[in-house]
C-alpha positions in Angstrom: 0.0 0.0 0.0 2.8 2.4 0.9 4.4 1.8 -2.5 1.2 2.9 -4.2 1.5 6.4 -2.7 5.2 6.7 -3.7 4.2 5.6 -7.2 1.5 8.2 -7.4 3.9 11.0 -6.3 6.5 10.0 -8.9 3.6 9.8 -11.4 2.7 13.4 -10.5 6.2 14.6 -11.1 6.4 12.9 -14.5 2.9 14.2 -15.5 3.9 17.7 -14.4 6.7 17.7 -17.0 4.4 17.1 -20.0 3.6 20.8 -20.7 7.2 21.9 -20.4 8.5 19.0 -22.7 5.7 19.3 -25.3 5.7 23.1 -25.6 8.9 23.5 -27.7 7.8 20.7 -30.1 4.5 22.4 -30.7 6.4 25.4 -32.2 7.2 23.3 -35.3 4.9 20.2 -35.1 1.1 19.9 -35.6 -0.7 18.8 -32.4 -2.3 15.8 -34.1 1.0 14.5 -35.4 2.6 15.1 -32.0 -0.2 13.1 -30.3 0.1 10.3 -32.8 3.9 10.0 -32.5 3.8 10.2 -28.7 1.5 7.2 -28.4 3.0 5.2 -31.3 6.4 5.4 -29.6 4.8 4.1 -26.3 2.9 1.4 -28.1 5.9 0.2 -30.2 8.3 0.3 -27.2 5.9 -1.7 -25.0 5.2 -4.2 -27.8 8.9 -4.9 -28.1 9.3 -5.0 -24.3 6.4 -7.6 -24.0 7.8 -9.7 -26.8 11.3 -9.8 -25.2 9.9 -10.3 -21.7 9.9 -13.8 -20.2 6.5 -13.1 -18.7 4.1 -13.3 -21.7 1.1 -11.0 -21.2 -2.2 -12.0 -22.7 -5.7 -10.6 -22.7 -8.0 -13.2 -21.2 -11.7 -13.9 -21.9 -12.9 -11.7 -19.1 -11.2 -8.6 -20.6 -13.4 -6.2 -22.5 -11.6 -5.1 -25.7 -14.5 -2.7 -26.5 -13.8 -0.8 -23.2 -10.1 -0.7 -24.0 -10.9 0.8 -27.4 -13.3 3.4 -25.9 -10.7 4.4 -23.3 -8.1 4.6 -26.1 -10.3 7.0 -28.0 -11.0 9.2 -24.9 -7.5 9.2 -23.4 -5.1 8.6 -26.3 -6.8 10.4 -29.2 -9.3 13.1 -28.2 -7.8 14.1 -24.9 -4.2 14.7 -26.0 -5.1 16.3 -29.4 -7.3 18.8 -27.7 -4.7 19.4 -24.9 -1.9 20.0 -27.4 -4.0 22.4 -29.4 -4.8 24.3 -26.2 -1.2 24.2 -25.0 0.0 25.6 -28.3 -2.1 28.8 -27.6 -0.9 29.4 -24.1 2.0 29.1 -21.6 2.9 25.8 -20.0 2.4 27.3 -16.6 -1.1 28.5 -17.5 -2.0 25.0 -18.8 -1.2 23.7 -15.3 -4.1 25.8 -14.0 -6.6 24.5 -16.5 -5.5 20.9 -16.4 -6.5 20.7 -12.7 -10.1 20.2 -13.9 -9.2 16.6 -14.8 -8.9 15.8 -11.1 -12.3 17.0 -10.2 -14.0 15.5 -13.3 -12.3 12.2 -12.3 -13.6 12.4 -8.7 -17.1 13.3 -9.8 -17.1 10.3 -12.2 -15.6 8.0 -9.6 -18.4 8.9 -7.2 -21.1 8.4 -9.9 -19.7 5.4 -11.8 -17.5 3.6 -9.3 -19.5 4.5 -6.2 -16.4 5.4 -4.3 -16.8 7.4 -1.0 -13.9 9.0 0.7 -13.7 8.9 4.5 -13.8 12.1 6.7 -10.0 12.5 6.9 -9.7 12.0 3.1 -12.2 14.8 2.6 -10.1 17.2 4.8 -7.0 16.1 2.7 -8.9 16.8 -0.5 -9.9 20.2 0.7 -6.3 21.0 1.6 -5.0 20.0 -1.8 -7.8 21.9 -3.5 -6.9 25.0 -1.5 -3.2 24.5 -2.4 -4.0 24.4 -6.1 -6.1 27.6 -5.8 -3.2 29.3 -4.1 -0.7 28.0 -6.7 -2.7 28.9 -9.7 -4.7 32.1 -8.8 -3.2 35.2 -10.2 -4.4 38.8 -10.1 -4.4 40.6 -13.4 -4.9 37.5 -15.5 -7.2 38.2 -18.5 -10.8 37.1 -18.1 -11.1 33.4 -19.1 -14.2 34.3 -21.2 -12.5 36.9 -23.3 -12.4 35.9 -27.0 -8.6 35.4 -27.1 -8.6 33.0 -24.2 -11.9 31.2 -24.6 -10.8 28.8 -27.3 -7.6 27.6 -25.5 -9.5 27.2 -22.2 -12.3 25.2 -23.8 -9.8 23.0 -25.6 -7.9 22.1 -22.4 -11.0 21.8 -20.2 -12.6 19.5 -22.7 -9.4 17.4 -22.9 -9.5 17.0 -19.1 -13.1 15.7 -19.2 -12.1 13.0 -21.7 -9.0 12.1 -19.6 -11.2 11.9 -16.5 -13.5 9.5 -18.4 -10.4 7.5 -19.4 -9.3 7.3 -15.8 -12.5 5.8 -14.6 -12.9 3.4 -17.5 -9.4 2.2 -17.0 -10.2 1.5 -13.3 -13.1 -0.8 -14.5 -10.8 -2.5 -17.0 -8.1 -3.1 -14.3 -10.8 -4.7 -12.1 -11.2 -7.3 -14.8 -7.6 -8.3 -14.2 -6.1 -6.8 -17.3 -2.4 -6.3 -16.8 -1.5 -2.6 -16.6 1.3 -2.8 -19.1 -1.0 -4.6 -21.6 -3.7 -1.9 -21.1 -1.1 0.9 -21.8 0.3 -1.0 -24.8 -3.2 -1.4 -26.5 -4.4 2.0 -25.6 -1.2 3.6 -27.0 -1.3 1.5 -30.2 -5.0 2.3 -30.8 -4.6 5.9 -30.0 -1.4 6.4 -32.1 -2.8 4.7 -35.2 -6.2 6.5 -35.0 -4.4 9.9 -34.6 -2.1 9.1 -37.5 -5.1 8.3 -39.7 -6.6 11.7 -38.7 -3.4 13.4 -39.6 -3.3 11.8 -43.1 -7.0 12.6 -43.5 -6.3 16.3 -42.9 -3.2 16.3 -45.1 -0.8 17.0 -42.3 2.8 16.4 -43.4 4.8 13.7 -41.5 7.9 15.7 -40.7 10.1 15.2 -37.7 13.6 16.8 -37.3 16.4 14.9 -35.5 16.6 17.5 -32.8 13.0 16.7 -31.8 13.6 13.0 -31.2 14.9 13.4 -27.6 11.9 15.5 -26.6 9.6 13.0 -28.2 11.1 10.1 -26.3 11.1 11.9 -23.1 7.5 13.1 -23.6 6.3 9.6 -24.6 8.2 7.2 -22.3 8.4 9.6 -19.3 5.6 12.1 -19.3 2.9 9.9 -20.6 3.8 6.2 -20.3 5.7 6.5 -17.1 3.2 8.6 -15.3 0.3 6.5 -16.7 1.8 3.2 -15.5 2.5 4.5 -12.0 -0.9 6.2 -11.8 -2.8 3.1 -12.8 -0.8 0.9 -10.4 -1.6 3.3 -7.6 -5.2 3.6 -8.5 -5.7 -0.2 -8.7 -4.5 -0.4 -5.0 -6.1 2.6 -3.4 -9.0 3.7 -5.6 -9.7 6.5 -8.1 -10.4 9.4 -5.7 -7.3 9.1 -3.5 -5.1 8.5 -6.5 -6.5 11.5 -8.4 -6.0 13.9 -5.5 -2.4 12.9 -5.0 -1.9 13.0 -8.7 -3.3 16.5 -8.7 0.0 17.7 -7.2 1.4 17.5 -10.7 0.3 21.1 -11.1 2.9 22.1 -8.6 5.6 20.3 -10.4 4.4 21.6 -13.8 4.8 25.2 -12.7 8.3 24.4 -11.3 9.4 22.8 -14.6 8.0 25.7 -16.6 9.9 28.1 -14.4 13.2 26.3 -14.5 13.3 25.1 -18.1 11.1 27.7 -20.0 11.8 30.7 -17.8 8.1 31.3 -17.3 7.4 33.6 -14.3 6.3 32.1 -11.0 6.1 33.5 -7.4 8.1 31.5 -5.0 5.9 32.1 -2.0 3.0 30.3 -3.9 5.2 27.2 -4.3 6.2 27.2 -0.6 2.6 27.8 0.7 1.1 25.2 -1.7 3.7 22.6 -0.6 2.9 23.2 3.1 -0.7 22.5 2.3 -0.2 19.6 -0.2 2.0 17.5 2.2 -0.5 17.3 5.1 -3.2 16.8 2.4 -1.5 13.7 1.1 -0.9 12.5 4.6 -4.6 12.7 5.5 -5.7 11.0 2.3 -3.3 8.1 2.9 -3.5 8.0 6.8 -6.0 5.1 7.1 -4.0 3.0 4.6 
């Protein structure tokens, strides 16, 4: 159980790096192509890994391929394409504000679909983390989110988070059917990458990748997406969707740190410190009974 919480924190760190890693690539690559390549790299890598592994992973009769396909469309096609289009229109640090919606959509769906109910201490922890995210992301003087120039990017990212939240909860159902996590990620990535590539060809998007973009693509694919997804699903399988999602929500903190360090985007240090002082006890309360 303890390892599940460690996995989720590492997952949050990896997930927080996505905006910072992807932002430079979007300057010269179409978001649909970037999404396709990201998931194709994951799918191909895991296919080779599974073939070379001594432990052969199979889908058994109880696994629902239709659910895997649906979660692939939600989480590996629609979600990332919308997110990358939104990220292209804004800063990596600002996207960290909007992407928080995924956590609350996930919790709402977990209560409705999975019938999960947090205990009293977990509710306090959730409130602390929620307050920390407000402190971290609220900025005075930020343009109105409903202004014409901001509305499109906000709708794109928020809609992406809704599809990722649906993906999280469907994945939980699939894992309950004893589907191996690595097999789920492999199939989801292959389905998502191929579908996105088909969409790219359909819209006449040129397949062009420069050699200097390859390290970023590998880091984005195998670290930001595959690594964080694997650790998140492993943690969620053990402690449930709601607790996992709230710990995972700390990725916003790491996302802003990465944007500050690597992209020189502005950030107020007192926000980071205050948020951290609220997030740590929040995680403790969520995990205390476990």
